[in-house]
C-alpha positions in Angstrom: -15.2 5.3 -5.9 -13.5 6.9 -8.7 -12.5 10.3 -9.3 -13.5 12.0 -13.1 -11.6 14.8 -12.7 -8.0 13.0 -11.4 -8.8 9.6 -13.3 -8.2 6.7 -10.5 -10.2 5.5 -8.0 -9.8 6.4 -4.0 -11.2 5.8 -0.5 -13.9 7.0 1.1 -11.8 9.3 3.2 -9.7 10.9 -0.1 -7.1 8.9 0.0 -6.2 7.2 -3.5 -6.8 3.0 -3.5 -3.6 2.6 -5.8 -0.7 3.5 -3.2 0.4 0.4 -1.4 0.7 2.2 1.9 -2.5 4.0 2.0 -3.9 0.2 1.5 -1.6 -1.4 3.8 -2.7 1.6 6.7 -6.3 1.3 6.0 -6.0 -3.1 6.9 -3.1 -2.3 10.1 -6.1 0.4 11.6 -8.6 -2.1 10.5 -7.6 -5.4 11.8 -4.4 -4.1 14.7 -1.7 -4.6 12.9 1.7 -3.0 11.5 2.5 -1.8 8.7 6.0 -2.5 7.3 8.1 -2.0 3.9 10.6 -1.9 1.6 12.0 0.2 0.0 13.7 -0.7 -3.9 17.4 0.8 -2.7 17.0 -2.0 -0.3 15.4 -4.6 -2.5 17.5 -4.8 -6.0 15.8 -7.8 -6.8 11.9 -6.4 -6.2 9.8 -6.4 -9.7 8.6 -3.1 -8.8 9.4 -0.6 -12.0 11.6 2.1 -11.0 10.9 5.8 -11.6 7.3 5.2 -10.3 7.5 3.8 -6.6 9.9 4.1 -4.6 9.7 1.4 -2.6 5.9 -1.3 -1.5 4.6 -1.5 2.1 2.5 -3.8 3.4 0.2 -4.5 7.0 1.3 -7.5 9.4 -1.3 -9.0 11.0 -1.2 -10.4 14.9 2.1 -11.2 14.0 1.3 -14.2 11.8 -0.1 -12.6 8.7 0.8 -10.6 5.7 -1.4 -8.7 3.9 -0.4 -7.2 0.4 -3.7 -4.9 0.3 -2.9 -2.6 -3.1 -6.1 -2.1 -5.0 
């Protein structure tokens, strides 16, 4: 859903869609996975804009699939 007042999309529980940790947590809970990630401090070659975020999170499902959902 889109929040006109604040200018962002959110899931039904109110968490922001564009936050990688929120998407990774939802995927991990829905499919029996875990959340993993890295900090930009530890991964200086990551193509993420510094100052906007501090790292990136994703879900690992059944020790087989890496799901990188951020929507």
